[in-house]
LUMVEX-303744 format. One record per residue (C-alpha): residue in three letters; x, y, z. Coordinates in pm, 1 decimal, m for minus. Layout:
<nodes>
+-------+----------+----------+----------+
| gumar |     east |    north |       up |
+-------+----------+----------+----------+
|   ALA |        X |        Y |        Z |
...
+-------+----------+----------+----------+
</nodes>
This chain:
<nodes>
+-------+----------+----------+----------+
| gumar |     east |    north |       up |
+-------+----------+----------+----------+
|   MET |     m0.1 |     m6.4 |      6.2 |
|   ASN |    135.9 |    343.0 |    m84.2 |
|   VAL |   m162.7 |    574.8 |    m24.3 |
|   TYR |   m265.9 |    640.8 |    326.8 |
|   VAL |   m304.1 |   1029.2 |    395.7 |
|   ALA |   m452.1 |   1085.3 |     45.6 |
|   ASN |   m714.7 |    828.5 |    117.3 |
|   GLY |   m794.4 |    981.4 |    455.6 |
|   CYS |   m612.1 |    771.6 |    671.8 |
|   SER |   m309.9 |    842.7 |    912.1 |
|   GLY |     11.9 |    827.1 |    741.6 |
|   PRO |    269.4 |    902.3 |    606.4 |
|   ASP |    209.3 |    788.8 |    251.8 |
|   LEU |    467.9 |    526.7 |    132.4 |
|   LYS |    631.2 |    546.1 |   m210.9 |
|   LEU |    768.6 |    204.9 |   m253.0 |
|   CYS |    540.0 |    m68.1 |   m120.0 |
|   ILE |    370.1 |   m134.7 |   m460.6 |
|   LYS |    711.1 |   m159.3 |   m633.1 |
|   GLU |    824.4 |   m391.8 |   m350.3 |
|   ALA |    520.5 |   m617.8 |   m379.2 |
|   ASN |    544.8 |   m641.9 |   m743.7 |
|   ALA |    904.6 |   m727.2 |   m732.0 |
|   PHE |    829.1 |   m995.4 |   m477.9 |
|   ALA |    550.4 |  m1122.9 |   m709.9 |
|   ALA |    779.6 |  m1135.1 |  m1010.7 |
|   TRP |   1013.1 |  m1385.9 |   m860.0 |
|   TYR |    710.6 |  m1613.6 |   m771.2 |
|   GLN |    560.9 |  m1594.4 |  m1130.2 |
|   VAL |    915.2 |  m1672.7 |  m1279.3 |
|   SER |    944.0 |  m1980.0 |  m1048.1 |
|   GLY |    605.6 |  m2097.0 |  m1153.5 |
|   HIS |    352.3 |  m2006.0 |   m889.1 |
|   THR |     25.6 |  m1881.8 |   m986.3 |
|   SER |   m123.4 |  m1546.7 |   m872.8 |
|   VAL |   m453.6 |  m1591.7 |   m671.0 |
|   SER |   m530.8 |  m1241.7 |   m581.3 |
|   ARG |   m347.5 |   m905.4 |   m590.4 |
|   TRP |   m466.0 |   m573.0 |   m462.3 |
|   GLN |   m322.1 |   m230.0 |   m372.0 |
|   ASP |   m403.5 |     95.2 |   m195.6 |
|   GLY |   m787.4 |    121.8 |   m119.3 |
|   ASN |   m842.5 |   m219.3 |   m237.8 |
|   VAL |   m644.1 |   m364.2 |     46.4 |
|   TRP |   m903.9 |   m386.1 |    324.8 |
|   GLY |   m869.6 |   m449.5 |    704.9 |
|   SER |  m1125.8 |   m731.7 |    653.8 |
|   ASP |   m892.2 |   m905.4 |    433.0 |
|   PHE |   m704.8 |  m1019.8 |    742.7 |
|   ARG |   m986.8 |  m1034.8 |   1001.0 |
|   ASP |  m1093.8 |  m1403.7 |   1095.3 |
|   GLY |  m1463.7 |  m1428.2 |    996.6 |
|   GLY |  m1481.8 |  m1071.4 |    844.7 |
|   GLY |  m1365.0 |  m1119.6 |    499.9 |
|   ASP |  m1024.4 |  m1316.9 |    519.8 |
|   LEU |  m1178.3 |  m1579.0 |    298.5 |
|   ASP |  m1355.5 |  m1342.7 |     55.8 |
|   PRO |  m1287.0 |  m1491.5 |   m287.0 |
|   GLY |  m1211.9 |  m1145.0 |   m421.7 |
|   GLY |   m904.7 |  m1091.0 |   m198.5 |
|   GLY |   m901.7 |  m1242.0 |    149.7 |
|   ALA |   m568.3 |  m1336.8 |    277.4 |
|   ASP |   m671.5 |  m1686.1 |    375.9 |
|   ILE |   m765.3 |  m1793.8 |     38.7 |
|   THR |   m405.2 |  m1798.1 |    m76.8 |
|   GLU |   m117.6 |  m2023.8 |     46.8 |
|   ILE |    144.7 |  m1745.7 |     41.5 |
|   TYR |     41.0 |  m1376.5 |    122.9 |
|   PHE |    282.0 |  m1080.4 |    101.9 |
|   TYR |    170.2 |   m758.9 |    255.7 |
|   SER |    373.9 |   m441.1 |    220.0 |
|   GLY |    251.6 |   m131.2 |    403.4 |
|   HIS |    201.9 |     32.6 |    755.2 |
|   GLY |    173.3 |   m151.2 |   1093.0 |
|   THR |    180.5 |     42.0 |   1420.3 |
|   CYS |    467.1 |     85.3 |   1649.0 |
|   GLN |    455.2 |    149.0 |   2023.2 |
|   ASN |    742.3 |    326.9 |   2193.3 |
|   PRO |    836.0 |    105.7 |   2346.9 |
|   PRO |    599.9 |   m209.0 |   2329.9 |
|   THR |    531.6 |   m418.2 |   2627.1 |
|   SER |    444.5 |   m777.3 |   2690.3 |
|   THR |     68.3 |   m693.3 |   2653.2 |
|   SER |     90.2 |   m446.7 |   2355.0 |
|   PRO |   m114.8 |   m545.2 |   2051.7 |
|   ASP |     48.0 |   m586.8 |   1704.8 |
|   PHE |   m125.1 |   m438.8 |   1406.4 |
|   ILE |   m159.2 |   m437.0 |   1036.2 |
|   SER |   m267.6 |    m85.5 |    931.4 |
|   THR |   m440.1 |    m80.4 |    575.7 |
|   CYS |   m636.7 |    214.2 |    427.8 |
|   GLY |   m914.5 |     46.1 |    243.7 |
|   ASN |  m1220.3 |    189.0 |     80.4 |
|   PHE |  m1423.3 |    m80.4 |    245.9 |
|   GLY |  m1386.8 |   m362.8 |    511.6 |
|   LYS |  m1339.4 |   m121.9 |    789.3 |
|   PRO |  m1181.1 |    m81.1 |   1047.8 |
|   SER |   m853.6 |    m49.6 |    843.8 |
|   ARG |   m636.0 |   m135.2 |   1137.1 |
|   VAL |   m628.6 |   m501.9 |   1231.9 |
|   ASP |   m526.8 |   m633.1 |   1580.9 |
|   ILE |   m341.5 |   m939.6 |   1493.7 |
|   GLY |   m366.0 |  m1128.8 |   1809.0 |
|   ALA |   m732.7 |  m1049.5 |   1875.2 |
|   GLU |   m884.8 |  m1056.7 |   1520.0 |
|   CYS |   m657.1 |  m1299.3 |   1314.9 |
|   GLY |   m682.9 |  m1669.0 |   1249.3 |
|   PHE |   m535.0 |  m1806.5 |    922.2 |
|   GLY |   m560.0 |  m2179.5 |    794.2 |
|   ASN |   m873.1 |  m2263.9 |    988.9 |
|   GLY |  m1200.6 |  m2394.3 |    833.2 |
|   SER |  m1156.3 |  m2381.7 |    466.7 |
|   GLY |   m862.6 |  m2134.0 |    492.0 |
|   THR |   m562.0 |  m2223.1 |    314.3 |
|   LEU |   m287.2 |  m1967.7 |    416.8 |
|   GLN |     52.1 |  m2133.7 |    494.3 |
|   PHE |    300.8 |  m1846.6 |    482.0 |
|   LEU |    226.6 |  m1495.9 |    590.7 |
|   PHE |    484.9 |  m1231.1 |    500.0 |
|   LEU |    435.2 |   m893.3 |    670.7 |
|   ASP |    666.7 |   m624.6 |    549.7 |
|   ALA |    541.5 |   m334.4 |    770.3 |
|   SER |    621.2 |   m134.4 |   1110.3 |
|   CYS |    631.9 |   m349.7 |   1415.3 |
|   PRO |    375.6 |   m627.3 |   1331.6 |
|   MET |    576.8 |   m883.6 |   1541.5 |
|   ASP |    724.9 |   m727.8 |   1848.2 |
|   LEU |    957.8 |   m970.2 |   2030.9 |
|   VAL |    841.3 |   m868.8 |   2378.7 |
|   SER |    471.1 |   m960.3 |   2301.1 |
|   ILE |    496.0 |  m1262.2 |   2045.2 |
|   THR |    340.1 |  m1503.7 |   2288.2 |
|   THR |     47.8 |  m1252.2 |   2356.8 |
|   ASN |    m21.7 |  m1200.9 |   1979.7 |
|   TRP |    103.5 |  m1492.7 |   1760.9 |
|   PHE |    m76.0 |  m1806.8 |   1893.9 |
|   ALA |   m407.8 |  m1706.4 |   1756.9 |
|   PRO |   m303.9 |  m1643.6 |   1397.5 |
|   PHE |   m165.9 |  m1996.7 |   1376.0 |
|   ALA |   m478.5 |  m2186.7 |   1304.1 |
|   GLY |   m329.0 |  m2409.8 |   1041.1 |
|   LEU |    m64.3 |  m2129.6 |    925.5 |
|   HIS |    272.3 |  m2265.1 |    900.4 |
|   MET |    508.4 |  m1954.5 |    930.4 |
|   ALA |    499.7 |  m1571.5 |    948.5 |
|   VAL |    761.0 |  m1315.7 |    917.0 |
|   GLY |    767.4 |   m946.0 |   1030.1 |
|   HIS |    960.3 |   m689.7 |   1219.4 |
|   SER |    991.0 |   m583.6 |   1579.2 |
|   GLY |   1089.1 |   m231.8 |   1657.5 |
|   THR |    956.1 |    109.4 |   1786.3 |
|   SER |    899.6 |    449.6 |   1632.4 |
|   ASN |   1268.8 |    526.4 |   1670.5 |
|   ALA |   1384.9 |    176.9 |   1542.6 |
|   ASP |   1155.1 |    106.3 |   1248.5 |
|   THR |   1127.5 |    m54.3 |    909.3 |
|   LEU |   1184.4 |    161.7 |    628.5 |
|   ASP |   1028.3 |    194.6 |    283.6 |
|   SER |   1227.8 |    m47.6 |     56.8 |
|   VAL |   1205.0 |   m242.4 |   m279.7 |
|   ASP |   1519.1 |   m442.0 |   m217.0 |
|   ARG |   1398.5 |   m618.6 |     85.9 |
|   GLY |   1080.0 |   m770.8 |    m80.8 |
|   SER |   1268.2 |   m847.0 |   m392.6 |
|   GLN |   1557.2 |  m1023.6 |   m241.3 |
|   PHE |   1324.5 |  m1200.5 |      3.9 |
|   GLY |   1110.6 |  m1319.6 |   m299.8 |
|   ALA |   1430.7 |  m1441.4 |   m485.7 |
|   ARG |   1555.0 |  m1648.1 |   m195.9 |
|   THR |   1227.4 |  m1804.5 |   m107.4 |
|   ALA |   1096.5 |  m1859.6 |   m439.3 |
|   GLY |   1420.9 |  m1980.7 |   m620.3 |
|   LEU |   1437.1 |  m2045.0 |   m976.6 |
|   PRO |   1335.6 |  m2370.9 |  m1168.6 |
|   ASP |   1597.5 |  m2588.4 |  m1330.4 |
|   PRO |   1825.7 |  m2534.2 |  m1523.8 |
|   ALA |   1863.2 |  m2192.2 |  m1378.6 |
|   GLY |   1807.8 |  m2304.7 |  m1023.7 |
|   TRP |   2187.3 |  m2287.8 |   m936.8 |
|   LEU |   2166.4 |  m1905.7 |   m989.5 |
|   PHE |   1907.4 |  m1861.6 |   m705.8 |
|   PRO |   1867.9 |  m2179.8 |   m494.3 |
|   GLN |   1568.7 |  m2187.4 |   m285.1 |
|   GLN |   1625.9 |  m2108.5 |     83.9 |
|   SER |   1415.1 |  m2181.4 |    384.9 |
|   VAL |   1176.1 |  m1906.0 |    474.8 |
|   GLY |   1366.9 |  m1847.1 |    813.9 |
|   ASP |   1708.2 |  m1821.2 |    651.5 |
|   ALA |   1566.4 |  m1611.3 |    371.8 |
|   TRP |   1421.1 |  m1352.4 |    613.4 |
|   MET |   1717.9 |  m1347.1 |    846.7 |
|   ALA |   1933.1 |  m1262.8 |    530.2 |
|   THR |   1700.8 |   m998.0 |    389.9 |
|   GLY |   1455.8 |   m865.9 |    664.0 |
|   THR |   1738.5 |   m637.0 |    804.4 |
|   ILE |   1766.0 |   m445.0 |    463.3 |
|   ASP |   1660.8 |    m82.6 |    486.4 |
|   ILE |   1558.4 |    m94.1 |    860.9 |
|   GLN |   1669.0 |    140.9 |   1146.7 |
|   SER |   1921.8 |     50.6 |   1400.0 |
|   GLY |   1751.3 |   m153.6 |   1680.6 |
|   CYS |   1481.4 |   m294.1 |   1461.9 |
|   SER |   1466.3 |   m675.0 |   1430.5 |
|   ALA |   1369.5 |   m905.0 |   1147.2 |
|   VAL |   1152.6 |  m1188.1 |   1306.4 |
|   VAL |   1029.4 |  m1512.4 |   1188.6 |
|   VAL |    773.7 |  m1745.6 |   1389.2 |
|   ALA |    676.3 |  m2106.5 |   1314.5 |
|   ALA |    421.0 |  m2323.8 |   1488.1 |
|   GLY |    433.7 |  m2700.5 |   1569.8 |
|   ARG |    256.9 |  m2974.3 |   1773.9 |
|   THR |    565.6 |  m3008.9 |   1968.5 |
|   GLU |    867.1 |  m2775.5 |   2037.8 |
|   SER |   1099.3 |  m2970.2 |   1802.5 |
|   GLU |    859.9 |  m2950.7 |   1513.3 |
|   ALA |    805.4 |  m2571.4 |   1569.4 |
|   VAL |   1195.9 |  m2522.8 |   1579.1 |
|   ASP |   1239.3 |  m2744.4 |   1280.3 |
|   ARG |    981.9 |  m2565.0 |   1073.4 |
|   ARG |   1164.4 |  m2224.7 |   1178.2 |
|   GLU |   1490.7 |  m2354.3 |   1062.0 |
|   HIS |   1410.3 |  m2554.9 |    756.1 |
|   GLU |   1067.9 |  m2517.3 |    600.0 |
|   ARG |   1062.0 |  m2395.9 |    255.8 |
|   ILE |    754.4 |  m2273.5 |     71.6 |
|   ASP |    762.9 |  m2575.0 |   m158.3 |
|   ASP |    796.4 |  m2845.8 |    103.6 |
|   HIS |    441.7 |  m2931.7 |    104.6 |
|   ARG |    436.1 |  m3005.9 |    470.9 |
|   ALA |     95.4 |  m3078.1 |    648.2 |
|   ASP |    m64.8 |  m2787.9 |    842.9 |
|   PRO |     75.1 |  m2767.3 |   1208.0 |
|   ASP |   m133.5 |  m2701.1 |   1524.3 |
|   SER |    m13.5 |  m2417.6 |   1734.3 |
|   THR |     57.7 |  m2609.2 |   2064.4 |
|   TRP |    409.9 |  m2462.3 |   2035.6 |
|   ILE |    556.2 |  m2165.5 |   1848.6 |
|   ALA |    908.8 |  m2095.5 |   1798.4 |
|   TRP |   1073.3 |  m1759.5 |   1693.0 |
|   ARG |   1412.0 |  m1633.4 |   1562.4 |
|   TRP |   1525.2 |  m1287.6 |   1509.5 |
|   ARG |   1822.3 |  m1074.0 |   1376.6 |
|   THR |   1871.3 |   m714.8 |   1488.2 |
|   ARG |   2034.7 |   m446.9 |   1277.0 |
+-------+----------+----------+----------+
</nodes>
């Protein structure tokens, strides 16, 4: 999402989010993945992420896809506490409210939902201090999620390179060109690229779920988007981070 203030929401407007999302998507198209839905600016709604409120809308809900990449605003506290909410902050024409409380309102992969990998490139949607408060509920079949932890003084910056390089590393290239960009695990790819264009003190974070601690850790360390693993439950979550 680029447009916030111009669409009547708190800002600032962003310049590079749509370019970043397009660059991410280009790698997936080259590697043979099919685009299910693709929206920008006012057509990205808060209800696209809200469990039971549109996340299964066939026109664009996040839970109708297996992989979902979001580039736009979140909300930072300064500093967050263990009970602080994490947010996705859209500026949709409909599907209000635009700001989504991840821990209270999101659940992905439940019912007929199919989301396996949620990639949130935004400000502070995954604060380390409050992960156990906010990130059990979204894992209702969801495999892995990535985001950033920070404050308004240690924030994620607008970037094209971060999403493009993450897309290249997670999608890879099919043979015979696969040796140019071998596919990495989601966790390794985000640890390598999530710190691009972020302020000092901000952290790239990856979270995975599992029935046991060892399963959650194994997914965090090794799961790739093409592994076709079964959906986990969220008895355990395991996270990993890298701070700039």
